[in-house]
C-alpha positions, 0 to 999 in steps of 0.5 A: 874454696874455688869450684874445682876443690868443692868438684874434686873433695866431692868424687873423693868422698865418693870414692872412698869405700865406707868400710875402709872409710870407717876402718881408718877412722878407729884406726885414728880414734885409737892412734890418739887413744895411745898418744894424746894426753887428755887433760880430764881430773883424772889424768891430771891426779896421775900426771899430780901425782907423778910429779910430787913422787919426784925430787920436789916431793921430799922439799914440799913434805919436809918439815919446816926448819924451827 
């Protein structure tokens, strides 16, 4: 990055009110928690249940032909 870019970034950091910065960060975290789906084990199991409760679940659990 250029010197000018570093100077502008440093100025922006100094001018950003710490309380406003903190509140803005919390707002972004809350948005991400509502919007982004994480691949946690619990989320994967819930997603699997959702998929299996659909049309495919009936085919999978149907007894095989004799």
